[in-house]
DOSEMI-208772 format. One line per 5 residues: number of its first residue (from 1); for each residue x negated, y, z of N, C-alpha, C. Coordinates in pm, 1 decimal. Atoms other than C-alpha are relative to their C-alpha. Example, Ala and Ser with C-alpha at 12.3 -4.5 7.8 and 13.67 -1.06 7.14 Angstrom:
// residues 2
1 = -89.0 -119.0 0.0 -1230.0 -450.0 780.0 -90.0 120.0 0.0 | 82.0 -119.0 -6.0 -1367.0 -106.0 714.0 77.0 109.0 73.0
***
This chain:
// residues 237
1 = -84.4 -119.8 0.0 0.0 0.0 0.0 -87.8 124.7 0.0 | 74.6 -125.7 5.5 -143.4 335.3 -105.4 80.9 110.2 68.5 | -63.1 -106.4 -78.6 -67.0 622.7 131.8 -71.3 131.2 -28.0 | 55.6 -135.6 7.5 -117.3 993.7 66.0 48.6 75.7 122.3 | -33.4 -65.9 -126.3 -129.4 1187.5 392.2 -52.2 142.8 2.7
6 = 35.2 -141.4 -14.1 -143.7 1557.4 479.0 6.5 39.1 147.2 | -12.0 -68.0 -129.8 -221.0 1744.7 798.6 -28.7 148.0 -20.3 | 15.4 -145.5 8.0 -169.0 2121.4 807.6 55.4 64.4 126.5 | -62.9 -42.2 -125.1 -63.7 2156.3 1171.0 -78.7 106.0 75.9 | 83.6 -97.9 -70.1 -350.5 2385.4 1276.1 -87.1 72.6 -102.6
11 = 85.2 -77.0 91.4 -630.3 2598.3 1127.6 -62.6 -85.9 -109.0 | 51.5 86.1 107.4 -798.8 2307.3 941.6 116.1 -58.2 -81.2 | -97.2 69.9 83.2 -613.7 2142.4 654.3 -71.6 -115.8 -68.0 | 64.8 116.0 59.7 -682.2 1797.3 513.8 100.5 -85.1 -75.5 | -78.4 92.9 81.7 -555.6 1547.9 257.3 -78.5 -130.2 -7.1
16 = 68.1 129.0 6.3 -633.7 1177.0 257.8 83.4 -99.7 -80.3 | -65.9 112.7 66.9 -552.8 870.6 48.8 -60.0 -127.6 57.9 | 46.9 127.2 -56.0 -573.4 525.0 204.0 72.7 -114.5 -66.6 | -66.6 122.6 42.8 -492.3 170.9 104.1 9.0 -89.2 122.0 | -22.2 62.7 -130.3 -339.3 2.7 406.7 -81.0 77.4 105.1
21 = 79.4 -68.4 -103.1 -594.0 83.2 681.5 -136.9 44.8 -51.5 | 130.1 -35.2 57.2 -884.0 149.5 444.9 6.3 139.5 -63.1 | 4.5 -135.6 53.2 -967.4 514.0 374.3 -69.3 0.3 -135.3 | 58.0 -10.9 133.5 -1024.8 574.4 3.9 -68.2 134.9 -20.8 | 60.4 -132.4 12.8 -1098.9 945.7 33.0 72.2 101.7 84.8
26 = -59.6 -106.6 -81.7 -1039.1 1259.4 238.7 -68.2 132.5 -32.3 | 49.3 -136.5 14.0 -1076.3 1632.2 174.5 40.8 77.4 123.9 | -22.7 -73.6 -125.0 -1108.0 1853.9 483.0 -55.2 140.8 -15.8 | 42.6 -138.8 12.1 -1124.8 2236.2 484.2 34.6 74.4 128.1 | -22.0 -81.5 -119.7 -1163.7 2471.3 779.1 -65.8 135.9 -21.0
31 = 65.3 -125.7 39.4 -1250.1 2799.9 611.3 84.6 124.8 23.3 | -81.7 -116.4 -32.5 -968.1 3024.6 731.0 97.7 42.2 -107.8 | -97.5 -31.9 104.0 -781.6 3037.6 399.1 136.0 -57.8 38.4 | -133.4 48.9 -32.3 -405.8 2994.8 422.5 24.1 -133.7 -69.0 | -26.4 132.9 54.5 -276.0 2644.5 363.7 74.5 7.1 -133.1
36 = -70.5 -14.5 126.6 -54.2 2772.5 83.4 -97.5 18.4 -116.3 | 102.3 -17.2 102.9 -374.4 2856.8 -107.2 -77.8 -128.1 -27.2 | 93.7 112.0 9.6 -566.0 2536.9 -42.4 63.8 -137.0 -18.8 | -54.0 136.2 -10.2 -328.0 2243.6 1.6 30.1 -63.9 -135.8 | -35.1 58.1 131.0 -189.9 2191.6 -350.7 -123.9 -34.1 -83.0
41 = 121.5 37.6 73.4 -535.7 2210.1 -516.8 -73.2 -118.8 60.9 | 65.1 113.8 -65.1 -672.4 1965.9 -258.3 66.0 -131.5 -39.5 | -72.6 121.3 39.4 -399.0 1712.8 -339.8 -35.1 -38.2 -143.6 | 31.4 27.3 140.9 -461.3 1746.8 -713.9 -142.5 -51.2 -16.6 | 141.1 36.9 14.1 -838.9 1719.0 -671.5 -28.5 -140.5 52.5
46 = 31.7 131.5 -56.0 -839.3 1411.3 -449.3 57.7 -111.4 -88.1 | -56.4 99.6 91.7 -607.4 1223.4 -685.9 -84.7 -12.4 -125.9 | 84.9 2.0 119.7 -828.0 1323.1 -977.7 -130.2 -74.2 26.1 | 127.2 64.4 -33.7 -1148.5 1212.9 -805.4 18.0 -151.2 17.5 | -24.5 142.4 -24.9 -995.0 881.1 -700.6 61.6 -70.7 -120.3
51 = -62.5 55.5 120.4 -838.0 835.6 -1046.2 129.3 -75.6 33.1 | -129.3 57.2 -38.3 -497.3 768.0 -891.2 109.9 94.4 -47.8 | -115.6 -78.3 41.5 -173.9 887.2 -1051.7 96.2 13.6 117.1 | -93.5 -22.4 -110.5 83.7 1035.5 -817.6 106.3 -109.5 4.8 | -96.9 109.9 3.0 317.8 756.8 -931.7 -53.8 -126.5 65.3
56 = 60.6 115.6 -63.9 72.1 510.3 -779.5 1.0 6.5 152.1 | -10.4 -12.7 -146.2 135.6 638.2 -426.3 127.7 -69.3 47.1 | -114.0 77.9 -50.6 363.9 401.0 -231.9 69.4 64.8 118.3 | -55.2 -60.7 -121.1 414.8 610.5 81.2 -67.2 134.5 23.4 | 53.1 -131.6 -36.2 374.2 977.1 171.3 13.4 18.5 150.9
61 = 0.3 -21.2 -144.7 283.1 1074.2 527.1 -39.6 143.3 31.7 | 28.8 -138.9 -36.0 273.6 1410.8 699.7 13.8 17.0 150.7 | -9.2 -36.1 -141.6 216.1 1553.1 1045.2 120.0 92.6 19.2 | -123.3 -77.1 -22.6 550.4 1684.5 1176.9 -12.9 103.2 110.7 | 13.0 -92.5 -112.1 419.4 1872.0 1479.4 -15.9 -76.8 130.1
66 = 2.3 -146.0 -9.0 373.7 2014.1 1723.8 -118.8 60.4 -74.4 | 107.8 -70.2 66.5 150.7 2277.5 1573.1 45.4 135.0 -50.6 | -30.7 -129.7 59.7 149.6 2596.2 1370.6 133.0 -6.6 -74.5 | -132.2 1.4 62.7 505.7 2680.3 1264.5 -13.9 10.5 -152.3 | 16.7 -19.3 144.3 393.6 2804.3 921.5 -72.9 -117.5 -62.7
71 = 77.5 110.9 53.6 136.2 2531.1 869.0 82.6 -126.2 -16.0 | -83.5 120.2 8.0 383.5 2253.2 945.4 98.6 9.7 -115.8 | -97.8 -16.2 108.1 640.3 2395.9 704.2 -66.6 -17.0 -136.7 | 71.2 12.9 127.4 380.2 2418.2 425.4 -31.7 -146.5 -29.0 | 32.6 140.9 18.6 267.1 2059.3 478.1 121.3 -84.0 -34.8
76 = -122.1 77.1 24.5 619.4 1919.5 490.2 57.6 33.2 -137.5 | -51.4 -39.8 131.6 728.0 2120.9 184.7 -82.2 -62.5 -111.5 | 87.8 60.2 101.0 426.1 1990.9 -8.4 31.1 -148.2 -17.5 | -31.8 142.5 7.1 503.6 1628.6 76.5 136.5 -21.7 -64.5 | -133.3 12.2 60.6 869.8 1677.4 -13.8 -9.7 16.3 -150.9
81 = 15.1 -24.2 142.5 769.9 1819.6 -351.8 -64.8 -116.3 -71.9 | 69.4 113.6 61.1 535.8 1529.0 -422.4 88.4 -124.4 -4.7 | -77.8 124.2 -12.8 780.8 1261.1 -309.7 131.8 2.8 -75.7 | -133.2 -8.6 59.8 1101.3 1392.7 -469.0 6.6 -60.1 -139.9 | -3.1 42.4 140.3 1005.9 1304.8 -828.2 44.2 -145.5 -15.3
86 = -33.4 142.7 6.0 1025.8 928.4 -768.9 76.0 -47.0 123.7 | -65.8 32.0 -127.8 1209.7 947.8 -436.1 -83.0 -100.1 80.0 | 93.0 87.3 -72.3 902.8 784.9 -281.8 26.3 10.9 149.8 | -26.0 -5.8 -144.7 954.3 691.7 85.4 -107.6 78.6 74.4 | 88.6 -84.7 -81.4 799.5 910.5 354.4 4.5 -43.6 145.6
91 = 4.0 16.4 -145.8 693.7 884.0 716.2 -59.1 127.9 58.9 | 54.7 -112.9 -74.4 647.7 1179.4 948.7 -52.7 -49.3 132.7 | 60.3 45.9 -125.6 418.4 1133.2 1247.2 -26.5 118.1 92.6 | 36.3 -100.7 -99.5 353.3 1324.5 1565.8 -145.0 43.3 -19.7 | 137.3 -50.5 9.8 47.5 1548.6 1538.9 -86.2 -57.4 112.1
96 = 76.2 47.4 -115.3 -60.8 1439.7 1886.8 -33.4 -149.3 -14.6 | 24.4 141.8 21.4 -21.8 1071.5 1803.0 -107.2 -21.7 -105.9 | 99.3 18.6 106.7 -223.6 1109.9 1483.7 -140.4 33.5 48.6 | 133.1 -35.7 -52.1 -511.4 1281.5 1668.1 -59.4 -115.9 80.1 | 48.8 115.4 -76.9 -534.3 977.5 1896.2 -65.9 -102.2 -91.7
101 = 58.6 94.9 95.1 -615.6 774.1 1583.6 -141.0 39.1 -43.3 | 141.5 -32.5 19.6 -946.9 962.1 1563.2 -88.8 -98.7 75.2 | 75.1 94.3 -83.8 -1051.9 700.6 1821.4 42.2 -144.4 -25.0 | -40.0 135.4 36.0 -905.7 398.8 1646.7 -122.0 -91.7 2.3 | 105.1 102.6 -16.4 -1114.6 85.5 1716.5 -91.1 26.0 120.8
106 = 75.9 -23.0 -123.2 -1248.9 233.9 2041.7 89.3 -32.6 119.1 | -75.1 27.3 -122.8 -1145.4 156.9 2399.3 -10.9 121.3 91.6 | 4.6 -124.7 -75.8 -1055.1 483.7 2569.3 140.5 39.5 45.0 | -122.4 -71.7 -34.9 -789.1 679.9 2752.1 -16.7 141.5 -51.2 | 14.9 -127.0 71.0 -729.8 990.2 2542.5 114.1 93.0 37.4
111 = -98.4 -105.3 -25.0 -554.3 1310.5 2641.5 -11.1 99.3 -115.4 | -0.5 -90.9 114.9 -463.1 1502.7 2326.2 61.7 131.9 42.9 | -48.7 -132.2 -40.2 -423.1 1876.2 2382.0 -16.0 98.9 -114.6 | 2.6 -107.4 98.6 -334.4 2152.6 2138.3 36.8 129.9 69.6 | -21.1 -129.0 -64.5 -352.6 2514.6 2245.5 134.8 58.5 -40.3
116 = -131.4 -60.6 24.2 2.2 2654.4 2279.4 5.2 143.1 51.8 | 13.2 -137.8 -48.0 -122.8 2989.5 2417.7 61.6 16.6 139.5 | -52.2 -35.8 -133.0 -44.0 3153.9 2754.2 -23.0 -110.0 103.3 | 38.7 103.5 -95.9 -224.7 2877.4 2948.1 86.4 -125.8 -9.5 | -80.8 120.2 24.6 5.5 2612.6 2798.0 -62.0 -83.1 -111.6
121 = 48.8 89.4 106.0 -73.1 2311.6 2580.5 111.7 -93.8 -42.8 | -77.0 115.0 45.5 108.4 2062.4 2364.8 -87.0 -121.1 32.5 | 86.0 108.5 -46.7 -7.6 1732.1 2505.6 71.8 -134.5 5.8 | -45.9 136.9 -22.1 30.7 1355.3 2520.2 -122.5 -84.4 33.3 | 109.7 87.4 -42.3 -180.2 1077.5 2671.5 19.9 -138.2 -61.7
126 = -4.8 128.9 68.2 -266.5 750.8 2494.5 -108.1 -92.0 55.7 | 96.6 104.2 -34.6 -439.2 426.1 2589.9 -38.0 -71.6 -129.6 | 46.6 61.9 123.6 -653.5 282.4 2310.4 -83.1 -123.0 35.9 | 70.4 124.4 -30.1 -766.0 -79.7 2323.3 16.0 -96.7 -117.0 | 1.0 99.9 107.1 -864.4 -325.9 2050.3 85.1 43.5 -119.1
131 = -66.8 -58.2 117.1 -735.3 -100.7 1770.4 149.5 23.2 20.4 | -141.3 -25.9 -29.1 -397.1 -67.8 1942.3 11.4 127.7 82.1 | -19.6 -126.6 -68.5 -277.7 276.3 2048.9 135.9 -2.2 69.0 | -122.4 5.7 -80.8 -22.1 282.5 2330.4 25.9 135.1 65.0 | -37.6 -126.6 -63.6 162.4 591.9 2445.7 13.1 -17.5 151.4
136 = -20.6 -6.7 -144.7 135.3 673.8 2815.9 107.6 103.4 31.3 | -100.4 -105.8 -18.8 347.1 990.3 2786.8 58.6 38.9 -135.4 | -58.0 -59.5 119.7 575.9 1155.8 2536.2 -71.2 132.0 -30.9 | 52.1 -133.0 33.4 477.9 1476.5 2354.9 71.0 103.3 86.4 | -57.8 -102.3 -87.2 528.1 1768.6 2591.7 -66.4 134.5 -20.9
141 = 58.3 -132.8 -16.8 472.2 2141.0 2628.1 -9.0 24.2 149.5 | 14.9 -18.3 -143.6 325.6 2207.8 2972.9 -121.6 86.3 29.8 | 114.7 -80.9 -40.8 81.6 2422.2 3166.8 -122.0 -89.1 18.9 | 124.3 76.0 -18.7 -282.2 2316.8 3192.1 -8.5 -52.4 142.7 | 3.5 42.3 -140.4 -247.1 2301.6 3572.0 85.7 -125.2 20.9
146 = -87.5 117.4 -14.0 45.7 2058.5 3548.4 -60.0 -121.8 -69.2 | 64.3 111.0 70.6 -144.1 1848.9 3297.9 -108.4 -62.6 86.7 | 107.6 53.8 -83.3 -440.7 1814.7 3531.6 53.8 -74.2 122.0 | -62.0 73.8 -110.1 -210.6 1708.8 3814.8 38.2 -140.3 -46.5 | -36.0 129.5 56.8 -93.9 1429.4 3586.2 -124.2 -85.2 -26.7
151 = 124.4 71.4 29.0 -445.9 1335.0 3476.0 -62.0 -55.0 128.5 | 57.5 42.0 -129.2 -556.7 1314.5 3840.5 59.2 -132.5 47.0 | -66.6 122.6 -44.7 -303.2 1036.4 3903.4 -47.3 -122.7 -77.3 | 45.6 114.3 80.2 -457.1 818.6 3631.5 -119.8 -69.7 61.5 | 116.0 54.7 -71.3 -773.9 768.5 3838.4 -94.7 -74.5 -93.9
156 = 94.9 57.0 95.2 -987.0 693.5 3532.9 -54.7 111.9 -86.0 | 56.3 -101.2 88.5 -1207.7 876.7 3288.0 92.9 22.3 -119.1 | -89.0 -38.9 109.6 -1006.7 1065.0 3027.0 -78.8 84.8 -99.1 | 64.9 -76.9 105.5 -1131.3 1198.6 2693.6 95.4 108.6 -47.4 | -79.1 -111.4 50.7 -1001.7 1543.6 2596.9 -29.5 20.3 -147.6
161 = 17.5 -15.5 144.2 -943.8 1586.0 2224.4 108.7 93.2 -52.7 | -94.5 -94.7 57.9 -770.6 1845.3 2005.9 -52.6 142.4 10.2 | 51.0 -137.5 0.3 -804.8 2219.9 1950.8 14.9 69.6 133.8 | -7.8 -54.0 -135.2 -716.7 2277.3 2317.1 -93.5 -69.4 97.1 | 86.2 81.0 -87.6 -981.4 2037.6 2449.7 -100.7 85.1 76.7
166 = 101.0 -84.3 -66.6 -1250.9 2297.2 2523.6 66.1 88.9 103.9 | -73.8 -84.9 -94.1 -995.7 2528.4 2686.9 33.4 -76.8 126.9 | -36.3 80.0 -116.8 -873.2 2250.8 2915.5 -123.2 -43.1 80.0 | 123.1 43.2 -66.8 -1224.9 2128.3 2992.9 -56.2 111.2 88.0 | 52.0 -113.9 -75.5 -1329.5 2475.5 3107.4 86.1 36.1 120.1
171 = -90.0 -28.0 -112.0 -1030.9 2490.7 3341.8 10.1 -117.0 97.6 | 1.1 116.0 -88.5 -1115.1 2164.5 3519.0 -57.2 38.2 136.0 | 46.3 -51.8 -129.3 -1140.4 2329.0 3860.5 -16.6 -110.7 104.4 | 8.6 109.8 -96.8 -1089.7 2000.8 4048.4 -114.2 -96.8 -32.2 | 110.9 86.7 42.2 -1384.6 1842.7 3863.8 43.5 -146.0 -13.6
176 = -48.6 134.7 25.1 -1178.4 1544.1 3758.1 -87.5 -69.3 -103.7 | 81.9 77.7 94.0 -1328.3 1265.3 3547.9 53.4 16.4 -142.9 | -36.5 -24.0 139.1 -1269.5 1419.4 3206.9 -125.2 40.9 -76.5 | 109.9 -46.3 83.5 -1506.9 1472.7 2919.9 50.8 34.1 -138.8 | -38.8 -45.1 132.8 -1492.5 1634.0 2579.9 -31.8 -105.1 -105.2
181 = 30.4 82.2 116.6 -1464.9 1433.4 2262.4 -109.1 67.6 -80.5 | 98.0 -57.9 90.3 -1746.5 1481.3 2016.2 71.3 93.0 -98.0 | -63.0 -103.8 82.3 -1681.1 1782.5 1796.0 59.0 -56.7 -129.8 | -49.8 54.7 126.8 -1638.5 1572.0 1481.4 126.4 -83.2 16.0 | -122.4 76.1 -23.7 -1345.7 1390.4 1647.6 109.8 84.5 62.6
186 = -96.9 -83.4 -70.3 -1162.7 1687.5 1795.0 114.2 49.0 -88.1 | -100.6 -60.1 86.8 -971.1 1812.6 1490.5 104.1 -99.8 -49.9 | -99.8 77.5 72.2 -651.3 1688.9 1331.6 -57.4 -38.5 -135.5 | 51.2 46.6 129.2 -727.7 1480.9 1023.0 108.5 -78.5 -72.9 | -98.1 71.6 80.5 -513.8 1351.2 738.1 -25.9 -150.2 1.3
191 = 31.2 143.5 -5.3 -698.0 1016.8 754.9 64.3 -65.4 121.7 | -64.6 52.9 -120.3 -562.2 970.9 1107.5 151.9 0.2 -13.8 | -143.4 -0.3 31.4 -213.0 1069.7 989.8 34.5 -124.7 -80.9 | -22.5 120.0 81.5 -242.1 790.3 731.3 -1.3 -126.5 85.9 | 5.6 117.0 -88.9 -343.7 538.4 1000.4 124.4 -9.5 87.0
196 = -120.0 -1.8 -84.1 -56.3 644.0 1226.2 123.4 -39.7 -80.9 | -114.0 32.6 85.8 187.5 620.3 934.7 1.2 -149.2 -33.7 | 7.5 142.5 32.9 63.7 272.2 839.0 40.4 -84.5 120.9 | -37.8 72.6 -121.8 100.0 157.6 1201.4 151.3 2.8 19.0 | -145.8 -11.3 -12.8 458.5 287.8 1210.5 70.1 -90.0 -100.6
201 = -59.1 82.7 105.4 538.0 117.5 881.6 -14.1 -148.8 34.4 | 25.2 140.5 -34.1 382.4 -211.9 997.3 84.7 -45.6 118.0 | -83.7 33.5 -115.3 585.2 -197.4 1319.8 148.2 -2.3 -34.4 | -139.3 5.4 42.8 904.1 -177.3 1116.8 76.5 128.3 18.2 | -69.4 -128.3 -12.6 979.8 188.6 1182.2 54.2 40.1 -136.6
206 = -67.5 -31.1 125.6 1219.4 315.0 919.9 -71.7 111.2 -75.7 | 46.2 -108.4 86.0 1078.5 510.6 630.4 121.4 83.1 -37.7 | -111.5 -88.7 29.3 1289.5 806.5 523.4 -18.7 61.9 -138.6 | 9.3 -69.4 127.3 1369.3 993.1 205.6 -57.1 139.7 25.8 | 67.6 -128.9 -20.2 1187.4 1326.1 150.3 85.5 106.3 67.9
211 = -86.1 -105.7 -53.5 1487.1 1544.1 238.7 17.7 -8.2 150.8 | -20.2 18.2 -144.4 1495.2 1402.5 592.9 -118.0 48.8 83.8 | 115.8 -47.3 -75.6 1149.6 1533.1 689.2 28.8 136.2 62.8 | -23.0 -125.6 -70.7 1179.2 1805.0 952.2 -111.0 21.5 103.8 | 104.9 -27.1 -99.3 918.7 1977.8 1172.5 49.1 -18.5 142.7
216 = -28.3 13.7 -143.6 902.6 1911.9 1547.1 -86.4 102.4 72.1 | 76.0 -111.8 -54.6 802.3 2231.2 1724.1 -25.6 -9.3 151.7 | 5.1 10.5 -146.8 860.7 2147.8 2096.8 34.4 130.8 71.1 | -46.4 -125.2 -59.6 945.8 2514.6 2154.1 52.3 89.9 -111.2 | -54.6 -92.9 97.7 1123.6 2800.7 1983.4 -111.2 85.9 -59.0
221 = 96.6 -88.9 63.6 937.1 3022.4 1739.5 -4.0 133.5 72.5 | 12.4 -132.0 -62.5 815.4 3366.2 1849.1 117.4 88.6 -38.2 | -113.9 -81.3 43.8 1090.9 3527.9 1641.7 126.4 -36.5 77.4 | -117.2 43.4 -76.6 1354.6 3316.3 1818.4 -9.1 44.2 144.7 | 17.1 -44.4 -138.7 1207.0 3398.7 2159.4 24.3 150.0 12.4
226 = -23.2 -145.1 -1.9 1206.7 3770.1 2074.9 148.1 31.9 -11.0 | -143.3 -21.3 17.4 1569.5 3744.3 1964.7 75.0 -22.9 130.6 | -62.9 27.7 -128.8 1666.1 3590.3 2298.9 -23.8 114.8 97.5 | 33.4 -112.4 -88.2 1484.6 3868.4 2487.9 82.6 121.8 -37.4 | -77.1 -115.8 45.6 1655.2 4135.8 2274.9 147.0 -14.6 34.9
231 = -141.7 24.2 -33.3 1995.0 3974.4 2333.5 25.4 25.6 146.5 | -16.1 -21.9 -144.7 1943.2 3981.7 2710.5 -5.3 149.9 31.3 | 8.2 -145.1 -22.3 1843.5 4348.1 2692.5 130.5 69.0 -38.0 | -124.7 -59.0 45.4 2160.4 4430.0 2499.8 111.6 -24.9 102.6 | -100.9 32.5 -101.9 2371.1 4251.8 2763.9 -16.6 92.6 120.4
236 = 26.0 -86.6 -115.5 2203.1 4454.7 3040.8 42.3 144.0 -27.4 | -40.0 -136.3 36.0 2271.5 4777.8 2851.2 152.1 12.3 -4.2
***
């Protein structure tokens, strides 16, 4: 099964093509350009280099979030556009779950953290053993302090990974047993999205048609939050 996967949930953007669990190729860019500028050319280039026609893709995979509101929408829209032509099945995966696949084939307890600003993180904890990734928690939005209270109860070494890893590591005031992942494993990657999607497919999780893909934000957008604040002000007036 050939899988084309995209991750555009944060500042880096990447595209990967895999066959089952074998990575055929991956393009990764972290140059600050908007994903709307880079993503479509990356998809075209990787297919050209691998000499694979878009009709040869059996499954499309994309990171659904949490993450950048704009980035997620661009990634999902791109996958929808690619999949609609042949109504190719799709799988959307949690950004946090896919990051855990950076440690596939290792034995670790991984705490994935993405910076949600204002001392908050999007986070989930996973146990990785013998190529199997098991969720310890669901995806949540929580404060760094609350996260560390949870990590303390695990009573084991935990690896921090994700774009919020350094932030959380620097706030480890209790000196718990946590350490940073190597820098080359901290970012979201499309290759890990492909692995997560293949695992879901192999476990019998339902694939969906392109139109059913929807982002998972875990919180309201800034515009929605501002609207709520403005509405409360109007009520007070």
